[in-house]
N, C-alpha and C positions, 0 to 999 in steps of 0.2 A: 482540818478544821473550814468550815464553811464561810462565806463571807457576813451571814448574818450570827454564826458563832463568833465571829471576830468582833462585829457589832457590838452584841451585848457584852463581850470581855472587856472592849473599850469603854463602853459606856459604866462597867463595875468599876474598874481600874479609875475612871474621873470621879466617879462619887466617893469610890474610897480616899483620893488625894485631895479633893478640893474639899468636899463635906460642906460647911457651913458658910463657903464662902459663897456660894452659889444658889439660886431659890431654884433653881431648874437645870437638869440636864435632858436634851431631846433630841429626837431625830423630826420632831415636826415644827417647822417653822411657825405656823400657825399658833403655836403655842407657847412662843420664846417673849417672854414679858419679864423681866428680871424686876425683883420687887425693888422697895426703896433701900438703901444700903449694902445691895446683894447686887451680884454677876449673874449671867446666867449664859449655858453654853449649848450651842447647835452642833450635833454631830452632823456634819456633810456627807451624802453617799461618797463611795471612795471610787478614785480613778483605780480602774483594772488593767493590769497588762496580760496579755494572753502569750504563750509561746505553745505554736500548735493548736490543740484541742486543750490545754490546761489553762487554768487559770495560775500565773508565774507569781501576780503579786496584787495586792490591792492596798493602795497609799490614801491613809483618812487623811481628812482635814476638820478643824473644829474652829467654831467664831466665837469668842467670848464678847459680850456685850454688859454694857451696864448703864445704869442711869433711865432718865425719861426727856421728854424733850426740855424740861424745866429744870433738870438737874445734871446737864451734860457737863458743866464745870468737875464736877466731883466724879465723873466716870472713871478716868483714868486713875484716878486712887483706890478704884475697888476691881479694876481691871488687872494690874500689876501684880497685884499681890495674888492673884489665881495663876498667872505665868510663872511668877517665881515659887507657887506650891508645886506646880506641876514640874517642873526642874529638879527642886529640891525630892523629889519624890520618885525622880528617875522615868518619866514619863519621855519618852524617846522623841523629842521636837528636831524637826529640821530648821524652820524658822520663825517670828512671828512678825507680821506684818500689819501698820495699823490702818483698819478698814472703816469704811461707813456703812451701818447695817441699815436698809430701808424697811420699815414694815408699815403698817396701816396707821400708824399714829405719827410716823413723820420719819427720820435720821437720826441714828443713835452712834456713839462711839465703838467702836469693835476694834478685835484684833482677830484676823485668820491665822490660825496656828496649823503648819504643814506639819504631821508626823512622820518620821522615820519609820521603813516597813520594819 
């Protein structure tokens, strides 16, 4: 399976899992704008390990963000149900760490989730 195929499969699995909890699942950071009352997910490019001439492993991570500059108090309440739904649907997560996601409009609450291969 190519890395592009893996990415498409991951986006499909995320969409099937979190459904209406998020407004968008994207690889385009410029389009990452959560709607009020929803989270959004950015799929980061993978870390790639090689062995010889072959791709051995691609490790993916995602960032779940929520809220706007004016609604950061409610952001955690939108992000945590997404993480819990991913876990309940057996998305193979290694860890989830709180981060700040900065876009053109400011800094937003977020969690970066590293997925197991």
